[in-house]
Each structure stands twice: as C-alpha cells, then as structure tokens.
SERO-4910 file (N, C-alpha, C, O; in steps of 0.05 Angstrom, whole numbers):
BEGIN
 pado doro    nc1    nc2    nc3   cac1   cac2   cac3    cc1    cc2    cc3    oc1    oc2    oc3
  Met    A  -1127    737   -819  -1106    735   -838  -1092    762   -843  -1067    763   -843
  Val    A  -1107    783   -845  -1096    809   -851  -1078    819   -828  -1056    828   -833
  Gly    A  -1088    817   -804  -1072    825   -781  -1047    809   -777  -1026    820   -771
  Asn    A  -1049    783   -781  -1026    765   -779  -1005    772   -800   -981    774   -793
  Phe    A  -1014    777   -824   -995    782   -846   -981    809   -843   -957    811   -848
  Phe    A   -996    829   -834   -985    856   -832   -977    864   -804   -974    888   -798
  Ala    A   -973    845   -786   -967    850   -758   -943    868   -755   -942    884   -736
  Asn    A   -923    866   -772   -899    882   -769   -904    912   -775   -888    929   -769
  Phe    A   -927    917   -787   -935    945   -792   -952    957   -769   -962    979   -771
  Ala    A   -955    941   -748   -971    950   -725   -954    948   -699   -959    930   -683
  Pro    A   -935    966   -696   -917    964   -673   -931    971   -646   -952    984   -646
  Gly    A   -919    961   -625   -929    968   -598   -959    962   -594   -968    940   -600
  Lys    A   -973    981   -584  -1002    978   -579  -1019    989   -601  -1043    992   -597
  Ser    A  -1008    995   -624  -1024   1006   -646  -1045    987   -655  -1065    995   -668
  Trp    A  -1042    961   -650  -1062    941   -657  -1089    947   -644  -1110    939   -654
  Gln    A  -1089    962   -621  -1114    968   -607  -1132    986   -622  -1156    986   -617
  Ser    A  -1122   1001   -641  -1138   1019   -657  -1149   1006   -683  -1164   1018   -698
  Leu    A  -1142    980   -687  -1152    966   -710  -1178    952   -704  -1185    948   -681
  Pro    A  -1193    944   -725  -1217    928   -721  -1209    902   -705  -1187    892   -707
  Glu    A  -1228    893   -689  -1222    871   -670  -1208    847   -684  -1188    837   -674
  Gly    A  -1219    838   -706  -1208    814   -719  -1179    818   -729  -1163    800   -727
  Ile    A  -1174    842   -739  -1147    848   -748  -1128    851   -724  -1105    841   -725
  Gly    A  -1137    864   -703  -1120    866   -679  -1113    838   -668  -1091    834   -659
  Lys    A  -1133    820   -668  -1128    793   -658  -1107    779   -676  -1091    763   -666
  Gly    A  -1108    785   -702  -1088    774   -720  -1060    783   -714  -1040    768   -715
  Val    A  -1057    809   -707  -1031    820   -699  -1021    806   -674   -997    798   -673
  Leu    A  -1038    802   -655  -1030    789   -630  -1023    759   -635  -1005    749   -623
  Leu    A  -1038    746   -653  -1032    719   -660  -1004    717   -672   -988    699   -666
  His    A   -998    736   -690   -971    736   -703   -949    738   -681   -929    724   -683
  Arg    A   -954    755   -662   -934    759   -640   -931    733   -624   -909    726   -616
  Arg    A   -954    720   -618   -952    694   -604   -937    673   -619   -921    659   -608
  Ile    A   -942    672   -645   -929    652   -662   -899    659   -663   -882    640   -660
  Asp    A   -891    684   -666   -863    691   -666   -850    683   -640   -828    672   -640
  Asp    A   -862    689   -618   -851    682   -592   -848    652   -589   -827    642   -580
  Trp    A   -868    637   -597   -868    608   -596   -845    596   -613   -830    579   -604
  Thr    A   -843    606   -638   -823    595   -655   -795    603   -646   -776    587   -648
  Asp    A   -792    628   -637   -765    637   -628   -754    620   -606   -730    618   -603
  Asn    A   -771    608   -590   -763    592   -567   -766    562   -571   -762    547   -552
  His    A   -773    553   -595   -779    525   -599   -753    510   -605   -736    519   -621
  Pro    A   -750    486   -593   -725    470   -598   -721    463   -627   -698    461   -636
  Ile    A   -743    458   -642   -740    451   -670   -728    474   -686   -712    470   -704
  Ile    A   -735    498   -678   -724    522   -692   -694    523   -686   -678    529   -704
  Lys    A   -686    519   -661   -658    520   -654   -643    498   -669   -621    503   -679
  Gln    A   -654    474   -671   -641    452   -686   -639    459   -716   -619    453   -729
  Ser    A   -660    472   -726   -661    479   -755   -640    501   -761   -627    500   -781
  Lys    A   -638    520   -743   -617    541   -747   -589    529   -748   -572    538   -762
  Ala    A   -585    508   -732   -559    494   -732   -552    481   -758   -529    475   -764
  Leu    A   -573    475   -775   -568    463   -801   -559    483   -822   -549    476   -843
  Leu    A   -561    509   -815   -553    530   -834   -524    538   -828   -515    536   -805
  Pro    A   -510    547   -849   -482    555   -845   -479    580   -828   -497    596   -827
  Pro    A   -456    583   -815   -451    607   -799   -454    633   -815   -461    653   -803
  Glu    A   -449    632   -841   -451    656   -857   -480    667   -857   -484    691   -863
  Ala    A   -499    651   -851   -527    660   -851   -531    679   -827   -549    697   -828
  Gly    A   -515    677   -807   -516    695   -784   -543    701   -773   -559    683   -768
  Leu    A   -548    727   -769   -574    736   -758   -597    732   -776   -620    737   -768
  Phe    A   -592    724   -801   -614    720   -820   -625    692   -820   -643    685   -835
  Lys    A   -615    675   -802   -625    647   -800   -655    646   -796   -669    630   -808
  Gly    A   -665    663   -778   -694    663   -773   -710    671   -797   -731    659   -802
  Val    A   -701    691   -811   -714    700   -836   -714    678   -856   -735    672   -869
  Leu    A   -691    665   -859   -689    643   -878   -709    620   -871   -722    609   -888
  Leu    A   -709    613   -845   -727    592   -837   -756    599   -842   -772    581   -850
  Asp    A   -764    623   -838   -792    632   -844   -798    626   -873   -820    616   -879
  Val    A   -780    632   -891   -785    628   -920   -784    598   -926   -799    588   -942
  Tyr    A   -765    584   -913   -764    555   -918   -789    541   -909   -798    522   -922
  Trp    A   -800    549   -886   -825    537   -877   -848    542   -898   -864    524   -903
  Asp    A   -848    566   -909   -867    571   -931   -863    552   -954   -882    543   -966
  His    A   -838    546   -960   -832    528   -982   -844    500   -976   -857    488   -993
  Phe    A   -838    490   -952   -848    463   -946   -879    462   -944   -891    443   -952
  Leu    A   -891    484   -934   -920    485   -934   -931    486   -962   -951    472   -968
  Ala    A   -919    501   -979   -929    503  -1007   -926    476  -1021   -944    468  -1036
  Arg    A   -905    462  -1016   -900    436  -1029   -921    415  -1020   -928    397  -1036
  Ser    A   -929    417   -995   -948    397   -985   -975    410   -978   -989    400   -960
  Phe    A   -982    431   -992  -1006    446   -985  -1031    429   -984  -1048    432   -966
  Ala    A  -1035    411  -1003  -1059    394  -1004  -1061    376   -979  -1083    368   -972
  Thr    A  -1040    371   -965  -1040    355   -941  -1054    370   -918  -1066    358   -901
  Tyr    A  -1051    397   -919  -1060    413   -897  -1085    430   -902  -1096    442   -884
  His    A  -1093    431   -927  -1115    450   -934  -1133    437   -955  -1124    422   -972
  Thr    A  -1159    444   -954  -1178    433   -974  -1177    448  -1001  -1183    436  -1021
  Gln    A  -1168    473  -1000  -1166    488  -1025  -1139    481  -1039  -1121    472  -1026
  Thr    A  -1138    486  -1065  -1112    483  -1078  -1095    508  -1071  -1106    528  -1062
  Leu    A  -1069    505  -1074  -1052    528  -1068  -1059    552  -1086  -1059    575  -1077
  Ala    A  -1064    547  -1111  -1071    569  -1130  -1097    583  -1121  -1098    607  -1122
  Ser    A  -1117    568  -1113  -1142    580  -1104  -1138    595  -1078  -1148    617  -1075
  Phe    A  -1123    584  -1060  -1118    597  -1034  -1102    623  -1039  -1108    643  -1027
  Thr    A  -1083    622  -1057  -1067    646  -1064  -1085    668  -1074  -1082    691  -1066
  Lys    A  -1103    661  -1093  -1120    681  -1104  -1138    694  -1083  -1140    718  -1081
  Thr    A  -1151    677  -1067  -1168    687  -1045  -1153    704  -1025  -1161    725  -1017
  Ser    A  -1130    694  -1017  -1113    708   -997  -1103    735  -1008  -1104    755   -993
  Thr    A  -1094    735  -1032  -1084    760  -1044  -1106    781  -1045  -1101    805  -1039
  Thr    A  -1130    773  -1052  -1152    792  -1052  -1157    803  -1025  -1161    827  -1021
  Arg    A  -1158    786  -1004  -1163    795   -977  -1140    813   -967  -1145    833   -954
  Leu    A  -1116    806   -974  -1093    823   -965  -1092    850   -979  -1085    870   -967
  Lys    A  -1100    851  -1005  -1101    877  -1019  -1122    895  -1006  -1117    918  -1001
  Glu    A  -1145    884  -1000  -1166    899   -987  -1157    909   -959  -1161    932   -952
  Gly    A  -1146    891   -944  -1136    898   -917  -1114    918   -917  -1114    936   -900
  Ala    A  -1096    916   -936  -1074    935   -938  -1085    963   -945  -1077    983   -933
  Ser    A  -1103    964   -965  -1113    990   -973  -1128   1004   -951  -1128   1028   -949
  Lys    A  -1142    988   -934  -1158   1000   -912  -1142   1006   -887  -1146   1027   -874
  His    A  -1123    989   -880  -1111    990   -854  -1080    992   -854  -1068   1002   -834
  Phe    A  -1067    983   -875  -1038    983   -876  -1028    993   -903  -1016    977   -918
  Pro    A  -1033   1018   -909  -1025   1028   -936   -996   1024   -943   -989   1021   -966
  Gln    A   -979   1024   -922   -950   1019   -928   -945    991   -937   -923    985   -948
  Gly    A   -964    972   -934   -961    945   -943   -972    940   -971   -968    918   -982
  Val    A   -985    960   -983   -996    956  -1010   -975    948  -1031   -979    929  -1046
  Pro    A   -951    962  -1032   -931    954  -1052   -922    925  -1049   -917    911  -1069
  Met    A   -920    916  -1024   -912    888  -1019   -932    868  -1030   -926    849  -1043
  Val    A   -958    874  -1024   -979    855  -1033   -981    856  -1064   -986    835  -1076
  Glu    A   -978    879  -1076   -978    881  -1105   -955    865  -1117   -959    851  -1137
  Ala    A   -931    867  -1105   -909    851  -1115   -913    821  -1111   -907    805  -1128
  Met    A   -925    814  -1088   -931    786  -1082   -950    775  -1103   -947    752  -1112
  Asp    A   -970    791  -1110   -989    782  -1131   -976    781  -1158   -979    761  -1173
  Arg    A   -962    802  -1165   -950    804  -1192   -930    781  -1197   -929    770  -1219
  His    A   -915    774  -1176   -894    753  -1179   -904    725  -1169   -888    706  -1169
  Asp    A   -929    724  -1160   -940    699  -1151   -923    685  -1130   -916    661  -1132
  Trp    A   -915    700  -1110   -897    690  -1089   -907    665  -1076   -892    645  -1073
  Leu    A   -933    664  -1069   -942    641  -1053   -940    615  -1068   -930    595  -1057
  Cys    A   -948    614  -1094   -944    590  -1110   -915    585  -1116   -906    562  -1117
  Gly    A   -900    607  -1119   -871    604  -1125   -856    592  -1102   -834    580  -1106
  Tyr    A   -866    594  -1078   -852    582  -1055   -849    552  -1058   -831    541  -1045
  Ala    A   -865    539  -1074   -863    510  -1077   -838    501  -1091   -830    477  -1089
  Thr    A   -824    519  -1105   -800    511  -1120   -776    525  -1109   -778    547  -1097
  Leu    A   -752    513  -1113   -727    526  -1105   -723    551  -1121   -712    571  -1110
  Glu    A   -732    552  -1146   -729    576  -1162   -746    598  -1151   -737    621  -1150
  Gly    A   -770    592  -1142   -787    612  -1129   -775    622  -1103   -777    646  -1097
  Ile    A   -764    604  -1087   -751    612  -1062   -727    630  -1068   -723    650  -1055
  Asp    A   -712    623  -1088   -689    639  -1096   -697    667  -1103   -686    687  -1094
  Ala    A   -717    669  -1120   -727    696  -1129   -737    712  -1105   -731    736  -1103
  Thr    A   -752    699  -1087   -762    713  -1064   -739    723  -1046   -739    746  -1037
  Leu    A   -720    706  -1041   -698    714  -1023   -680    736  -1035   -671    753  -1021
  Val    A   -676    734  -1061   -660    755  -1075   -675    782  -1073   -663    802  -1066
  Gln    A   -701    782  -1078   -717    806  -1075   -717    817  -1047   -714    841  -1042
  Met    A   -719    799  -1027   -719    808   -999   -692    820   -993   -690    841   -980
  Gly    A   -671    807  -1002   -644    817   -996   -639    845  -1007   -624    860   -995
  Gln    A   -651    851  -1030   -647    877  -1042   -661    899  -1027   -654    923  -1031
  Arg    A   -679    892  -1009   -693    913   -993   -676    923   -970   -682    943   -958
  Phe    A   -655    908   -963   -638    916   -941   -617    935   -951   -606    932   -973
  Pro    A   -611    956   -936   -591    976   -945   -562    966   -942   -544    980   -951
  His    A   -558    943   -930   -531    934   -926   -528    905   -937   -548    892   -943
  Glu    A   -503    897   -940   -497    870   -950   -510    849   -932   -511    852   -907
  Asn    A   -521    828   -944   -534    807   -929   -532    781   -944   -526    781   -968
  Pro    A   -536    758   -931   -532    733   -944   -557    720   -957   -556    697   -965
  Leu    A   -579    735   -959   -603    722   -968   -601    711   -996   -615    691  -1002
  His    A   -584    722  -1013   -582    712  -1040   -570    683  -1041   -571    670  -1061
  His    A   -559    674  -1018   -549    646  -1016   -570    627  -1005   -566    603  -1004
  Gly    A   -593    638   -997   -613    622   -983   -623    598   -997   -627    577   -985
  Ala    A   -629    600  -1023   -639    577  -1038   -618    555  -1039   -625    531  -1037
  Gln    A   -593    562  -1042   -572    543  -1043   -570    528  -1016   -566    504  -1015
  Trp    A   -572    543   -994   -571    531   -968   -595    513   -963   -593    492   -950
  Leu    A   -618    521   -973   -642    505   -970   -638    478   -985   -644    457   -975
  Asn    A   -627    480  -1009   -622    456  -1025   -603    437  -1011   -607    413  -1011
  Gln    A   -583    448   -998   -563    431   -984   -575    417   -960   -566    394   -954
  Ala    A   -593    429   -946   -604    417   -922   -634    410   -925   -648    407   -906
  His    A   -643    407   -950   -671    404   -957   -684    381   -941   -705    385   -929
  Asp    A   -672    358   -943   -685    334   -930   -687    338   -900   -708    332   -888
  Asp    A   -665    347   -887   -665    350   -858   -685    372   -850   -699    369   -830
  Leu    A   -685    394   -864   -704    416   -858   -733    407   -862   -751    414   -847
  Gly    A   -737    391   -883   -764    380   -888   -774    363   -865   -797    364   -858
  Leu    A   -756    347   -854   -763    330   -831   -770    348   -807   -789    342   -792
  Gln    A   -755    369   -804   -760    388   -782   -788    401   -785   -803    403   -766
  Phe    A   -794    409   -810   -820    421   -816   -842    401   -810   -863    409   -798
  Asp    A   -839    376   -818   -859    356   -814   -865    351   -784   -887    343   -777
  Lys    A   -846    357   -767   -851    356   -738   -863    382   -727   -880    381   -710
  Leu    A   -853    404   -737   -861    430   -727   -889    438   -735   -905    448   -718
  Trp    A   -896    434   -760   -922    444   -770   -946    433   -755   -963    448   -747
  Pro    A   -948    406   -752   -972    396   -738   -973    407   -709   -995    412   -698
  Glu    A   -950    410   -696   -949    421   -669   -959    450   -669   -973    458   -651
  Ala    A   -950    465   -689   -959    493   -691   -989    494   -695  -1003    511   -682
  Met    A  -1000    477   -712  -1029    477   -717  -1044    470   -692  -1065    482   -686
  Glu    A  -1034    451   -678  -1048    443   -653  -1047    465   -632  -1066    470   -618
  Thr    A  -1024    479   -631  -1021    501   -612  -1038    525   -618  -1050    537   -600
  Phe    A  -1040    532   -644  -1053    558   -651  -1081    555   -663  -1095    575   -665
  Leu    A  -1089    531   -670  -1116    528   -681  -1136    516   -662  -1159    512   -668
  Thr    A  -1127    509   -638  -1145    497   -618  -1150    516   -595  -1164    510   -577
***
C-alpha cells in the first residue's frame, strides 16, 4: 500500500533502495498506470469529459474512480470505508515518515480532511479537486471537476462497474 500510494515520490530506479514490499508497491503503481493509460474504457471515459478538461482528464478520472469505489466500498471490501480509512491512514503516515518524508504533509491533509470517506460524495470530490487545483502554479480546470462528474455520473459509473472488476482480476491474481 505504501509504495503504491507514494510511487510518484520514487522516480526512476529509486524504488530499488526501498524495502522490498514498498518497492513492489511502486512497481505495481507503474503497472496500473500503464494498464489504465492504454485501456479502452479509459479512452471512452475521457471522451465523456468536456474538451476544457484537456490534459487533466486522466487526473479527473483517477479521482472519479475513487468516488465510485468509495460509494460502493462494501461491495468490494469486508471492512467499512471508515475502518479502512483509519487503518490506511495510519499505515501511510508511518510509511511516509520512514521512506517518503515529502509525502507527510499530503497524508496529514488527507487525514485532517478525511479525503477517503469524502470521496463518496460530490461535495467531497469538489473539495478534493479544488485543493488539488490549488497546488498547481498555473490555471487549471480541476475546480470544474465535480460539476463534470455530476453531468456524466451515470455513464462514468457504468464505466467504473466494467473497469474495476477487470482491474482486480488483472492485479490481484
């Protein structure tokens, strides 16, 4: 979990200096990114978003998938979303402090604002996307993301329902 979550903080071959389990998580994250970047459902889903989303369509879809997963979490996991969030946040805080200190502020904000549980609502998605957009030094469309999700919610939900089981079969077997 730690390596997968913080993979963007481990560029190039730096994963090789991490503990084995965390390094494997970094590599898993890269495999998932490659798989999703080339998946037909992702291409179809990007087409559901307006042209103004531009190069941020992939970022938006990542957050939208979190939304659909949070809404149907009990379908895919034995823990409640709240329990999973608490356990995950604890693991991520420990992992960040030991291996990815630059990720500590993000995990603290995630915990403070309860991002994972918040993903289940459009309000939570809006807050997340607005905060993400503020981290970019240039103008970006992320503050429109919740509105675009709302407009294409049913179609994107159907795409998620096809994509998620396929992803689980691909990466958990």
